[in-house]
KELO-390131 format. One record per residue (C-alpha): residue number from 0; x, y, z. Coordinates in pm, 1 decimal. Each point is the difference from the previous one (the first is absolute). Layout:
<r n="NUM" X="X" Y="Y" Z="Z"/>
...
END
This chain:
<r n="0" X="1356.7" Y="55.0" Z="1048.0"/>
<r n="1" X="245.4" Y="-151.9" Z="-241.2"/>
<r n="2" X="90.1" Y="-364.6" Z="50.2"/>
<r n="3" X="295.6" Y="-214.7" Z="-88.6"/>
<r n="4" X="-83.9" Y="-284.8" Z="-237.1"/>
<r n="5" X="100.2" Y="-253.6" Z="266.1"/>
<r n="6" X="-259.7" Y="146.1" Z="240.7"/>
<r n="7" X="-292.0" Y="-77.8" Z="-232.1"/>
<r n="8" X="-40.1" Y="-368.1" Z="100.6"/>
<r n="9" X="-19.0" Y="100.1" Z="367.4"/>
<r n="10" X="-263.1" Y="258.9" Z="-77.3"/>
<r n="11" X="-204.5" Y="-244.9" Z="-206.4"/>
<r n="12" X="10.0" Y="-254.5" Z="284.0"/>
<r n="13" X="-230.3" Y="200.7" Z="228.9"/>
<r n="14" X="-334.9" Y="172.1" Z="-34.2"/>
<r n="15" X="149.4" Y="332.5" Z="112.5"/>
<r n="16" X="277.8" Y="-19.8" Z="-256.2"/>
<r n="17" X="-238.1" Y="-91.5" Z="-280.0"/>
<r n="18" X="-227.4" Y="286.5" Z="100.4"/>
<r n="19" X="293.6" Y="238.9" Z="-15.0"/>
<r n="20" X="96.4" Y="-112.0" Z="-349.6"/>
<r n="21" X="-361.8" Y="12.5" Z="-112.7"/>
<r n="22" X="-32.5" Y="351.6" Z="136.2"/>
<r n="23" X="301.0" Y="113.0" Z="-199.5"/>
<r n="24" X="-136.2" Y="-152.7" Z="-319.4"/>
<r n="25" X="-342.1" Y="152.8" Z="52.7"/>
<r n="26" X="153.5" Y="340.7" Z="64.1"/>
<r n="27" X="166.3" Y="-5.8" Z="-341.2"/>
<r n="28" X="-310.3" Y="-139.5" Z="-171.3"/>
<r n="29" X="-237.6" Y="272.1" Z="129.7"/>
<r n="30" X="-73.4" Y="150.4" Z="-346.3"/>
<r n="31" X="-130.5" Y="-339.9" Z="-111.4"/>
<r n="32" X="-154.3" Y="-130.9" Z="322.3"/>
<r n="33" X="-188.3" Y="322.4" Z="64.7"/>
<r n="34" X="-179.8" Y="-30.6" Z="-332.8"/>
<r n="35" X="-84.1" Y="-363.5" Z="71.2"/>
<r n="36" X="-128.7" Y="97.7" Z="343.8"/>
<r n="37" X="-222.5" Y="274.4" Z="-142.7"/>
<r n="38" X="-147.6" Y="-248.8" Z="-244.4"/>
<r n="39" X="-51.2" Y="-250.3" Z="282.7"/>
<r n="40" X="-173.7" Y="264.9" Z="211.0"/>
<r n="41" X="-239.7" Y="84.9" Z="-282.6"/>
<r n="42" X="-88.7" Y="-362.9" Z="-71.9"/>
<r n="43" X="57.8" Y="-278.4" Z="254.6"/>
<r n="44" X="15.6" Y="234.6" Z="301.4"/>
<r n="45" X="-277.9" Y="227.7" Z="-116.9"/>
<r n="46" X="-243.4" Y="-112.7" Z="268.7"/>
<r n="47" X="251.9" Y="-2.0" Z="286.4"/>
<r n="48" X="-14.0" Y="278.6" Z="256.6"/>
<r n="49" X="358.0" Y="118.3" Z="41.5"/>
<r n="50" X="107.2" Y="178.2" Z="316.0"/>
<r n="51" X="319.6" Y="201.0" Z="-53.1"/>
<r n="52" X="206.9" Y="90.6" Z="306.6"/>
<r n="53" X="232.6" Y="300.4" Z="-32.6"/>
<r n="54" X="182.4" Y="233.5" Z="237.7"/>
<r n="55" X="339.2" Y="87.0" Z="144.2"/>
<r n="56" X="-11.4" Y="-255.1" Z="281.3"/>
<r n="57" X="-221.1" Y="-277.1" Z="134.1"/>
<r n="58" X="-89.0" Y="-141.6" Z="-341.7"/>
<r n="59" X="110.3" Y="-360.0" Z="50.8"/>
<r n="60" X="-171.1" Y="-40.4" Z="336.4"/>
<r n="61" X="-313.1" Y="170.8" Z="-130.2"/>
<r n="62" X="-6.4" Y="-234.1" Z="-299.1"/>
<r n="63" X="27.5" Y="-304.6" Z="227.6"/>
<r n="64" X="-280.1" Y="113.3" Z="228.0"/>
<r n="65" X="-231.4" Y="112.1" Z="-282.1"/>
<r n="66" X="55.0" Y="-328.2" Z="-182.2"/>
<r n="67" X="-76.6" Y="-194.3" Z="317.4"/>
<r n="68" X="-318.9" Y="197.4" Z="61.2"/>
<r n="69" X="-116.9" Y="-88.0" Z="-351.0"/>
<r n="70" X="80.4" Y="-368.1" Z="49.4"/>
<r n="71" X="299.0" Y="-4.4" Z="-236.2"/>
<r n="72" X="269.6" Y="-253.1" Z="102.7"/>
<r n="73" X="324.6" Y="155.0" Z="119.4"/>
<r n="74" X="188.9" Y="-193.9" Z="-268.4"/>
<r n="75" X="-191.7" Y="193.3" Z="-265.3"/>
<r n="76" X="79.9" Y="342.4" Z="148.6"/>
<r n="77" X="324.6" Y="112.5" Z="-161.5"/>
<r n="78" X="197.9" Y="283.4" Z="158.4"/>
<r n="79" X="242.1" Y="64.8" Z="-286.7"/>
<r n="80" X="-128.0" Y="326.8" Z="-129.9"/>
<r n="81" X="172.8" Y="140.3" Z="-306.8"/>
<r n="82" X="46.1" Y="-46.4" Z="-373.5"/>
<r n="83" X="-29.2" Y="-363.7" Z="-96.3"/>
<r n="84" X="-150.9" Y="-95.5" Z="335.2"/>
<r n="85" X="-299.0" Y="225.6" Z="-61.6"/>
<r n="86" X="-69.0" Y="-149.0" Z="-342.2"/>
<r n="87" X="61.7" Y="-350.0" Z="133.5"/>
<r n="88" X="-253.5" Y="53.4" Z="280.1"/>
<r n="89" X="-262.3" Y="102.1" Z="-254.5"/>
<r n="90" X="80.3" Y="-289.9" Z="-231.0"/>
<r n="91" X="-37.6" Y="-250.6" Z="284.5"/>
<r n="92" X="-369.8" Y="82.8" Z="35.4"/>
<r n="93" X="-200.0" Y="-305.9" Z="-107.4"/>
<r n="94" X="-342.6" Y="-12.3" Z="-166.5"/>
<r n="95" X="-280.3" Y="48.1" Z="249.6"/>
<r n="96" X="228.0" Y="139.7" Z="273.5"/>
<r n="97" X="-209.2" Y="239.2" Z="206.8"/>
<r n="98" X="271.3" Y="212.3" Z="162.9"/>
<r n="99" X="368.3" Y="79.8" Z="-40.5"/>
<r n="100" X="215.4" Y="224.7" Z="217.4"/>
<r n="101" X="310.0" Y="149.8" Z="-161.0"/>
<r n="102" X="267.9" Y="209.8" Z="166.9"/>
<r n="103" X="149.9" Y="269.3" Z="-220.9"/>
<r n="104" X="320.3" Y="184.8" Z="86.3"/>
<r n="105" X="206.7" Y="256.6" Z="-186.5"/>
<r n="106" X="360.2" Y="115.1" Z="2.3"/>
<r n="107" X="-9.3" Y="291.2" Z="-244.0"/>
<r n="108" X="-234.3" Y="258.4" Z="-143.9"/>
<r n="109" X="-215.5" Y="-116.6" Z="-287.7"/>
<r n="110" X="-37.2" Y="-364.0" Z="108.6"/>
<r n="111" X="-341.0" Y="-4.6" Z="168.0"/>
<r n="112" X="-200.2" Y="110.8" Z="-302.9"/>
<r n="113" X="101.1" Y="-296.4" Z="-220.4"/>
<r n="114" X="-56.2" Y="-230.8" Z="298.1"/>
<r n="115" X="-352.5" Y="136.5" Z="36.2"/>
<r n="116" X="-71.8" Y="-73.6" Z="-366.2"/>
<r n="117" X="99.4" Y="-362.3" Z="54.9"/>
<r n="118" X="-180.3" Y="-53.9" Z="331.5"/>
<r n="119" X="-319.7" Y="199.7" Z="-72.1"/>
<r n="120" X="-106.9" Y="-16.9" Z="366.6"/>
<r n="121" X="-355.3" Y="-17.8" Z="129.1"/>
<r n="122" X="117.5" Y="99.6" Z="348.5"/>
<r n="123" X="315.9" Y="191.8" Z="85.5"/>
<r n="124" X="135.9" Y="1.8" Z="355.1"/>
<r n="125" X="249.6" Y="276.8" Z="81.3"/>
<r n="126" X="193.3" Y="-61.0" Z="321.1"/>
<r n="127" X="216.0" Y="311.1" Z="38.8"/>
<r n="128" X="216.9" Y="259.6" Z="-169.3"/>
<r n="129" X="341.8" Y="38.5" Z="160.8"/>
<r n="130" X="368.9" Y="70.4" Z="-47.8"/>
<r n="131" X="97.2" Y="-337.6" Z="-144.7"/>
<r n="132" X="48.6" Y="131.8" Z="-355.1"/>
<r n="133" X="116.4" Y="352.6" Z="69.6"/>
<r n="134" X="326.0" Y="-52.1" Z="-194.1"/>
<r n="135" X="-167.9" Y="-137.6" Z="-310.3"/>
<r n="136" X="-329.0" Y="193.0" Z="13.5"/>
<r n="137" X="98.8" Y="308.0" Z="200.7"/>
<r n="138" X="-279.7" Y="164.9" Z="194.8"/>
<r n="139" X="-303.6" Y="-158.2" Z="163.0"/>
<r n="140" X="-214.5" Y="185.7" Z="-252.4"/>
<r n="141" X="173.6" Y="-181.8" Z="-285.3"/>
<r n="142" X="-22.9" Y="-331.7" Z="185.1"/>
<r n="143" X="-372.0" Y="29.7" Z="64.1"/>
<r n="144" X="-66.1" Y="108.6" Z="-358.0"/>
<r n="145" X="186.7" Y="-302.7" Z="-132.3"/>
<r n="146" X="-178.5" Y="-248.2" Z="228.3"/>
<r n="147" X="-334.5" Y="163.2" Z="-75.4"/>
<r n="148" X="3.4" Y="-148.8" Z="-351.7"/>
<r n="149" X="-135.6" Y="-325.7" Z="141.5"/>
<r n="150" X="-287.8" Y="201.5" Z="149.9"/>
<r n="151" X="-59.7" Y="189.4" Z="-323.4"/>
<r n="152" X="-23.6" Y="-335.1" Z="-180.4"/>
<r n="153" X="-310.7" Y="-101.2" Z="195.0"/>
<r n="154" X="-326.9" Y="-24.0" Z="-193.7"/>
<r n="155" X="-298.4" Y="205.7" Z="109.3"/>
<r n="156" X="-141.7" Y="-301.5" Z="187.6"/>
<r n="157" X="336.1" Y="-73.7" Z="165.5"/>
<r n="158" X="108.6" Y="91.3" Z="353.3"/>
<r n="159" X="303.3" Y="181.6" Z="137.7"/>
<r n="160" X="81.4" Y="-124.8" Z="350.9"/>
<r n="161" X="217.9" Y="273.6" Z="148.9"/>
<r n="162" X="192.5" Y="49.9" Z="323.4"/>
<r n="163" X="-205.9" Y="278.1" Z="155.1"/>
<r n="164" X="277.8" Y="95.3" Z="243.0"/>
<r n="165" X="249.2" Y="88.1" Z="-275.7"/>
<r n="166" X="-73.9" Y="338.2" Z="-164.4"/>
<r n="167" X="196.7" Y="-94.3" Z="-310.5"/>
<r n="168" X="-213.4" Y="-311.1" Z="-44.0"/>
<r n="169" X="-326.6" Y="183.6" Z="71.6"/>
<r n="170" X="100.3" Y="243.7" Z="-276.5"/>
<r n="171" X="-48.2" Y="-282.7" Z="-248.5"/>
<r n="172" X="-376.3" Y="6.9" Z="61.5"/>
<r n="173" X="-10.3" Y="298.6" Z="-234.5"/>
<r n="174" X="174.7" Y="-197.7" Z="-274.5"/>
<r n="175" X="-277.7" Y="-250.3" Z="-67.9"/>
<r n="176" X="-366.8" Y="-19.2" Z="-82.3"/>
<r n="177" X="-22.0" Y="-332.5" Z="183.2"/>
<r n="178" X="-146.0" Y="-47.0" Z="347.0"/>
<r n="179" X="239.1" Y="82.4" Z="285.8"/>
<r n="180" X="17.6" Y="-192.5" Z="328.5"/>
<r n="181" X="244.8" Y="108.8" Z="270.4"/>
<r n="182" X="160.4" Y="-194.4" Z="284.5"/>
<r n="183" X="205.1" Y="104.7" Z="302.5"/>
<r n="184" X="-27.3" Y="133.3" Z="353.1"/>
<r n="185" X="-161.2" Y="332.5" Z="-86.7"/>
<r n="186" X="-362.8" Y="53.2" Z="95.8"/>
<r n="187" X="-89.9" Y="80.7" Z="-361.5"/>
<r n="188" X="126.9" Y="-334.9" Z="-134.4"/>
<r n="189" X="-256.6" Y="-245.8" Z="-134.5"/>
<r n="190" X="188.9" Y="-290.1" Z="159.3"/>
<r n="191" X="135.0" Y="116.6" Z="334.8"/>
<r n="192" X="215.0" Y="-158.7" Z="272.8"/>
<r n="193" X="-5.9" Y="80.9" Z="371.6"/>
<r n="194" X="134.9" Y="-146.1" Z="325.9"/>
<r n="195" X="316.5" Y="-154.6" Z="-144.0"/>
<r n="196" X="175.7" Y="-244.6" Z="231.9"/>
<r n="197" X="327.4" Y="-185.7" Z="-69.3"/>
<r n="198" X="-23.3" Y="-358.6" Z="124.4"/>
<r n="199" X="368.7" Y="-96.1" Z="-7.4"/>
<r n="200" X="109.8" Y="-227.7" Z="-164.0"/>
<r n="201" X="-336.7" Y="-114.7" Z="-130.7"/>
<r n="202" X="-101.5" Y="306.4" Z="-198.8"/>
<r n="203" X="-229.4" Y="301.2" Z="24.4"/>
<r n="204" X="-361.2" Y="49.7" Z="105.4"/>
<r n="205" X="-225.1" Y="293.4" Z="-81.0"/>
<r n="206" X="-361.0" Y="110.8" Z="-48.5"/>
<r n="207" X="-115.4" Y="63.4" Z="-357.0"/>
<r n="208" X="-304.6" Y="199.5" Z="-106.0"/>
<r n="209" X="-90.2" Y="-51.1" Z="-363.3"/>
<r n="210" X="-315.8" Y="54.1" Z="-203.0"/>
<r n="211" X="-224.7" Y="17.5" Z="304.0"/>
<r n="212" X="152.6" Y="-299.6" Z="182.2"/>
<r n="213" X="252.5" Y="-26.8" Z="283.5"/>
<r n="214" X="214.2" Y="-300.0" Z="85.3"/>
<r n="215" X="303.4" Y="-94.6" Z="208.5"/>
<r n="216" X="283.5" Y="-96.4" Z="-234.5"/>
<r n="217" X="286.7" Y="-234.3" Z="76.6"/>
<r n="218" X="301.3" Y="-14.2" Z="-227.9"/>
<r n="219" X="339.3" Y="-170.6" Z="23.0"/>
<r n="220" X="164.9" Y="313.5" Z="-137.2"/>
<r n="221" X="192.7" Y="208.1" Z="253.3"/>
<r n="222" X="-16.6" Y="377.3" Z="29.2"/>
<r n="223" X="-241.4" Y="290.2" Z="-37.8"/>
<r n="224" X="109.3" Y="52.2" Z="-360.6"/>
<r n="225" X="-94.3" Y="-363.2" Z="-73.2"/>
<r n="226" X="-362.9" Y="88.6" Z="70.6"/>
<r n="227" X="-15.4" Y="177.5" Z="-336.7"/>
<r n="228" X="28.6" Y="-318.1" Z="-211.9"/>
<r n="229" X="-283.1" Y="-156.2" Z="200.0"/>
<r n="230" X="-218.4" Y="307.7" Z="-47.2"/>
<r n="231" X="64.6" Y="0.5" Z="-374.1"/>
<r n="232" X="-85.8" Y="-369.9" Z="-15.9"/>
<r n="233" X="-325.8" Y="56.5" Z="188.4"/>
<r n="234" X="-93.2" Y="273.9" Z="-246.7"/>
<r n="235" X="77.9" Y="-212.7" Z="-306.2"/>
<r n="236" X="-180.3" Y="-302.4" Z="143.6"/>
<r n="237" X="-313.3" Y="208.6" Z="52.7"/>
<r n="238" X="16.4" Y="135.7" Z="-354.3"/>
<r n="239" X="34.7" Y="-354.0" Z="-133.6"/>
<r n="240" X="-299.0" Y="-120.5" Z="206.8"/>
<r n="241" X="194.1" Y="-208.9" Z="249.6"/>
<r n="242" X="-182.6" Y="-2.3" Z="337.4"/>
<r n="243" X="192.7" Y="191.8" Z="265.9"/>
<r n="244" X="19.6" Y="-287.6" Z="247.3"/>
<r n="245" X="129.5" Y="-233.6" Z="-271.0"/>
<r n="246" X="264.7" Y="251.5" Z="-102.8"/>
<r n="247" X="113.6" Y="48.1" Z="360.5"/>
<r n="248" X="48.4" Y="-373.8" Z="52.4"/>
<r n="249" X="224.7" Y="-8.3" Z="-306.2"/>
<r n="250" X="191.2" Y="315.2" Z="97.3"/>
<r n="251" X="72.1" Y="-143.4" Z="345.6"/>
<r n="252" X="196.3" Y="-286.6" Z="-158.5"/>
<r n="253" X="245.2" Y="214.6" Z="-199.6"/>
<r n="254" X="350.6" Y="-29.0" Z="143.1"/>
<r n="255" X="256.9" Y="280.4" Z="-24.8"/>
<r n="256" X="178.7" Y="-4.5" Z="-332.8"/>
<r n="257" X="370.6" Y="-91.0" Z="20.1"/>
<r n="258" X="199.3" Y="304.1" Z="102.3"/>
<r n="259" X="-299.4" Y="214.7" Z="96.3"/>
<r n="260" X="-2.7" Y="16.4" Z="381.8"/>
<r n="261" X="17.5" Y="-377.8" Z="12.3"/>
<r n="262" X="78.6" Y="-147.5" Z="346.0"/>
<r n="263" X="242.6" Y="-293.2" Z="-4.0"/>
<r n="264" X="75.5" Y="-184.1" Z="325.7"/>
<r n="265" X="354.6" Y="-132.2" Z="33.4"/>
<r n="266" X="86.0" Y="-308.0" Z="203.5"/>
<r n="267" X="161.6" Y="200.4" Z="280.6"/>
<r n="268" X="-313.9" Y="192.3" Z="90.4"/>
<r n="269" X="92.5" Y="300.5" Z="-214.8"/>
<r n="270" X="-255.6" Y="141.9" Z="-243.1"/>
<r n="271" X="101.3" Y="159.5" Z="-329.1"/>
<r n="272" X="-244.7" Y="253.1" Z="-141.4"/>
<r n="273" X="81.4" Y="-9.1" Z="-372.2"/>
<r n="274" X="-71.7" Y="317.4" Z="-191.8"/>
<r n="275" X="270.9" Y="-25.9" Z="-263.3"/>
<r n="276" X="-210.2" Y="19.7" Z="-314.9"/>
<r n="277" X="17.3" Y="377.5" Z="-41.6"/>
<r n="278" X="145.8" Y="292.6" Z="188.2"/>
<r n="279" X="-164.0" Y="323.4" Z="-108.7"/>
<r n="280" X="-14.6" Y="266.9" Z="267.1"/>
<r n="281" X="-374.9" Y="-58.6" Z="39.4"/>
<r n="282" X="42.9" Y="-374.9" Z="49.7"/>
<r n="283" X="277.1" Y="55.1" Z="256.7"/>
<r n="284" X="-221.7" Y="234.6" Z="200.1"/>
<r n="285" X="-287.0" Y="-249.2" Z="-16.4"/>
<r n="286" X="223.6" Y="-287.8" Z="110.6"/>
<r n="287" X="136.9" Y="200.5" Z="293.1"/>
<r n="288" X="-353.2" Y="100.9" Z="100.2"/>
<r n="289" X="-98.1" Y="-367.5" Z="19.5"/>
<r n="290" X="325.9" Y="-105.4" Z="165.0"/>
<r n="291" X="-34.6" Y="263.0" Z="272.4"/>
<r n="292" X="-294.0" Y="-183.9" Z="158.6"/>
<r n="293" X="134.1" Y="-354.7" Z="-38.4"/>
<r n="294" X="50.2" Y="-155.5" Z="345.8"/>
<r n="295" X="356.3" Y="-127.6" Z="36.8"/>
<r n="296" X="281.9" Y="-51.6" Z="247.3"/>
<r n="297" X="202.9" Y="228.0" Z="-226.0"/>
<r n="298" X="-88.8" Y="162.2" Z="-329.9"/>
<r n="299" X="295.4" Y="-14.4" Z="-236.7"/>
<r n="300" X="8.1" Y="170.6" Z="-340.1"/>
<r n="301" X="217.6" Y="-93.1" Z="-298.3"/>
<r n="302" X="-27.9" Y="257.0" Z="-278.8"/>
<r n="303" X="150.0" Y="5.6" Z="-345.2"/>
<r n="304" X="-28.0" Y="271.4" Z="-262.9"/>
<r n="305" X="-306.0" Y="213.8" Z="-64.3"/>
<r n="306" X="-145.5" Y="-35.6" Z="-349.7"/>
<r n="307" X="16.1" Y="332.8" Z="-183.1"/>
<r n="308" X="30.8" Y="215.8" Z="313.4"/>
<r n="309" X="-129.5" Y="353.6" Z="-43.4"/>
<r n="310" X="252.7" Y="282.1" Z="13.1"/>
<r n="311" X="182.8" Y="88.5" Z="207.3"/>
<r n="312" X="93.1" Y="-366.1" Z="37.4"/>
<r n="313" X="213.1" Y="47.1" Z="309.9"/>
<r n="314" X="-289.6" Y="166.6" Z="182.2"/>
<r n="315" X="-233.5" Y="-282.1" Z="-102.2"/>
<r n="316" X="231.7" Y="-265.5" Z="143.4"/>
<r n="317" X="48.2" Y="204.5" Z="316.2"/>
<r n="318" X="-374.8" Y="29.7" Z="53.0"/>
<r n="319" X="-43.3" Y="-376.7" Z="-30.0"/>
<r n="320" X="289.7" Y="-58.6" Z="238.4"/>
<r n="321" X="-164.1" Y="232.4" Z="250.1"/>
<r n="322" X="-326.7" Y="-194.5" Z="-29.8"/>
<r n="323" X="178.1" Y="-330.5" Z="57.5"/>
<r n="324" X="157.1" Y="136.5" Z="317.2"/>
<r n="325" X="-340.8" Y="66.3" Z="149.3"/>
<r n="326" X="-133.0" Y="-354.2" Z="-41.9"/>
<r n="327" X="296.8" Y="-240.0" Z="-6.1"/>
<r n="328" X="258.8" Y="-124.2" Z="249.3"/>
<r n="329" X="264.6" Y="-75.8" Z="-265.8"/>
<r n="330" X="58.0" Y="133.9" Z="-352.0"/>
<r n="331" X="201.6" Y="-173.0" Z="-272.7"/>
<r n="332" X="76.8" Y="157.8" Z="-337.7"/>
<r n="333" X="90.9" Y="-203.4" Z="-310.5"/>
<r n="334" X="143.1" Y="188.6" Z="-294.4"/>
<r n="335" X="169.4" Y="332.6" Z="-58.6"/>
<r n="336" X="-223.9" Y="233.9" Z="200.1"/>
<r n="337" X="114.4" Y="-73.1" Z="352.6"/>
<r n="338" X="114.9" Y="352.4" Z="83.6"/>
<r n="339" X="-329.7" Y="187.0" Z="-65.3"/>
<r n="340" X="-201.8" Y="-278.6" Z="162.1"/>
<r n="341" X="238.8" Y="17.2" Z="297.8"/>
<r n="342" X="-23.8" Y="377.0" Z="23.2"/>
<r n="343" X="-378.8" Y="-10.4" Z="1.5"/>
<r n="344" X="-16.7" Y="-278.8" Z="258.7"/>
<r n="345" X="237.0" Y="185.8" Z="231.2"/>
<r n="346" X="-214.4" Y="311.0" Z="-38.9"/>
<r n="347" X="-299.4" Y="-215.4" Z="96.8"/>
<r n="348" X="167.7" Y="-98.7" Z="324.9"/>
<r n="349" X="143.4" Y="-344.4" Z="-81.8"/>
<r n="350" X="332.8" Y="-84.1" Z="160.9"/>
<r n="351" X="296.2" Y="-36.9" Z="-235.1"/>
<r n="352" X="60.9" Y="-354.1" Z="124.6"/>
<r n="353" X="-346.7" Y="-103.5" Z="-117.7"/>
<r n="354" X="61.3" Y="107.7" Z="-362.1"/>
<r n="355" X="207.6" Y="-234.5" Z="-213.1"/>
<r n="356" X="135.8" Y="-6.7" Z="-353.8"/>
<r n="357" X="-120.9" Y="-340.3" Z="-123.5"/>
<r n="358" X="240.4" Y="-6.0" Z="-292.4"/>
<r n="359" X="-66.2" Y="-19.9" Z="-371.4"/>
<r n="360" X="-125.2" Y="-357.4" Z="-44.7"/>
<r n="361" X="-284.7" Y="-206.9" Z="146.4"/>
<r n="362" X="257.8" Y="-240.9" Z="146.3"/>
<r n="363" X="166.1" Y="277.8" Z="197.2"/>
<r n="364" X="-335.7" Y="128.5" Z="124.1"/>
<r n="365" X="-122.4" Y="-346.3" Z="99.0"/>
<r n="366" X="319.8" Y="-70.9" Z="193.3"/>
<r n="367" X="-29.5" Y="323.0" Z="197.4"/>
<r n="368" X="-367.1" Y="-60.9" Z="77.7"/>
<r n="369" X="59.5" Y="-361.8" Z="102.7"/>
<r n="370" X="255.0" Y="116.4" Z="256.0"/>
<r n="371" X="-252.9" Y="206.1" Z="195.4"/>
<r n="372" X="-343.0" Y="-160.4" Z="-58.3"/>
<r n="373" X="-184.8" Y="-149.7" Z="296.8"/>
<r n="374" X="-338.4" Y="-172.5" Z="43.3"/>
<r n="375" X="-285.9" Y="247.8" Z="-13.9"/>
<r n="376" X="177.3" Y="243.1" Z="-233.6"/>
<r n="377" X="-184.4" Y="122.0" Z="-310.5"/>
<r n="378" X="209.0" Y="119.6" Z="-294.9"/>
<r n="379" X="-138.6" Y="221.7" Z="-276.6"/>
<r n="380" X="194.6" Y="-50.8" Z="-323.9"/>
<r n="381" X="-66.1" Y="273.6" Z="-253.9"/>
<r n="382" X="184.5" Y="95.7" Z="-317.7"/>
<r n="383" X="-10.1" Y="44.8" Z="-376.3"/>
<r n="384" X="-122.2" Y="-294.2" Z="-200.6"/>
<r n="385" X="328.7" Y="-8.8" Z="-194.2"/>
<r n="386" X="191.8" Y="-54.1" Z="326.1"/>
<r n="387" X="-192.5" Y="-326.2" Z="52.2"/>
<r n="388" X="24.7" Y="24.0" Z="378.6"/>
<r n="389" X="-202.3" Y="-317.1" Z="44.9"/>
<r n="390" X="337.3" Y="-171.4" Z="-23.9"/>
<r n="391" X="65.3" Y="126.4" Z="353.8"/>
<r n="392" X="-304.0" Y="-192.2" Z="122.3"/>
<r n="393" X="98.6" Y="-311.9" Z="-192.4"/>
<r n="394" X="349.2" Y="3.2" Z="152.0"/>
<r n="395" X="-145.6" Y="38.2" Z="349.3"/>
<r n="396" X="-223.9" Y="-299.4" Z="-73.9"/>
<r n="397" X="307.9" Y="-207.8" Z="-80.9"/>
<r n="398" X="-40.0" Y="-7.7" Z="-377.7"/>
<r n="399" X="303.2" Y="-20.8" Z="-224.7"/>
<r n="400" X="38.1" Y="340.5" Z="-167.3"/>
<r n="401" X="286.1" Y="30.2" Z="-245.5"/>
<r n="402" X="-137.3" Y="305.5" Z="-179.7"/>
<r n="403" X="154.2" Y="323.8" Z="125.7"/>
<r n="404" X="-79.4" Y="218.8" Z="-299.9"/>
<r n="405" X="-51.9" Y="360.1" Z="109.7"/>
<r n="406" X="-285.1" Y="87.0" Z="-234.6"/>
<r n="407" X="-226.7" Y="-252.5" Z="-170.5"/>
<r n="408" X="-277.3" Y="69.2" Z="-247.8"/>
<r n="409" X="-157.9" Y="-344.8" Z="-3.4"/>
<r n="410" X="-361.2" Y="84.9" Z="-70.1"/>
<r n="411" X="-121.5" Y="-303.3" Z="191.0"/>
<r n="412" X="120.5" Y="155.0" Z="327.2"/>
<r n="413" X="-4.6" Y="-341.2" Z="170.0"/>
<r n="414" X="348.1" Y="-76.4" Z="130.7"/>
<r n="415" X="-86.6" Y="-336.1" Z="152.5"/>
<r n="416" X="-106.7" Y="-126.0" Z="-343.2"/>
<r n="417" X="285.8" Y="154.3" Z="-193.4"/>
<r n="418" X="229.5" Y="-253.5" Z="-168.4"/>
<r n="419" X="298.1" Y="220.1" Z="81.2"/>
<r n="420" X="-66.9" Y="25.0" Z="374.3"/>
<r n="421" X="236.3" Y="-278.8" Z="103.8"/>
<r n="422" X="251.3" Y="1.4" Z="-285.8"/>
<r n="423" X="32.5" Y="377.6" Z="-18.7"/>
<r n="424" X="94.3" Y="210.3" Z="-299.9"/>
<r n="425" X="377.0" Y="-32.9" Z="39.3"/>
<r n="426" X="177.3" Y="285.6" Z="-171.7"/>
<r n="427" X="-306.7" Y="81.2" Z="-206.1"/>
<r n="428" X="-113.4" Y="348.8" Z="100.8"/>
<r n="429" X="-167.0" Y="140.3" Z="-310.2"/>
<r n="430" X="-329.5" Y="158.3" Z="104.6"/>
<r n="431" X="-223.5" Y="167.4" Z="-259.8"/>
END
């Protein structure tokens, strides 16, 4: 994002603003910082076991849970995952540090290989291969090949921790000479989950079988798909010689990351289920799966745009609308895709009166929701990260929200810490 000169003091006044500026500087300094990071990895960080987390979705939550299982403080687990952030994460490793967990994301072809040369992982966790990058990378075959570079970078005594339920991730086992450990629900997985139970709003419980041991697992994360980060963490903890019971105590304390199926109770007895961090088709399906079994007076869904929807786009939106109709009492749409969402919801059996155009801004959506919400309602808010739909929640909480920008690329993704939340961007609408 480009900023006006007069906005700089406001950005510098908060941690989120400073992080945004720092991210921009690091992005442009990658040719230099990457070389410094490689030198750091070969010297000061030589003895540190680095766990790299890659995949199309679930990376940030997986990083948080893996770091917790290894006893790494949450403050030391960064979730910025590209260019300068990758080199910065490596350079922050201090002498004698036993473990580091680094999330690595890509936006275009050719990025993962140089990242792998900087990180030089001892363990690589691959969460999934999905549609998130189909515009920039094309097919799933290209996506998996690109992400596989972090697996190929493993030394012969390293370990690839792979999602055993995703065929495109399992394929990566043939791309490395390192040991392979799989996790998932499949009977062939080395770390396997069974008997999943959603304990709303407290989290999820399940039975894990791993390396000859079985335990009941409690996590604060909500949803069947949130079992995967816990399974990956259990696998990594075992590989790093952390006792299973110790790892499970740590995993049980990990709260949902902001914007990843995060329950927020409002003063009027209404619960917001925030899932506004990303909106790939896979993450929407996962969120709706979890939402479908949430006990509520009424289930209400607010959806924004789908991130990189597969073609045909209209059919994709219609399918999601049809799914919403089967699990929700009311359906609100924010953005420009009301008609296909509406068409799908009507096809799914939802009455026209229960489907509403929520407008184009968070303020408009919040006003329409506030008019109908009652105690006991649960509202799922889901949309693209650039739409920053958390502003809807903040407005419903009574916060002052002056920002009504349609698309925002603030890398911090934390609206309630943004220096522009209250003052707004005025006529400034330049988004890059």
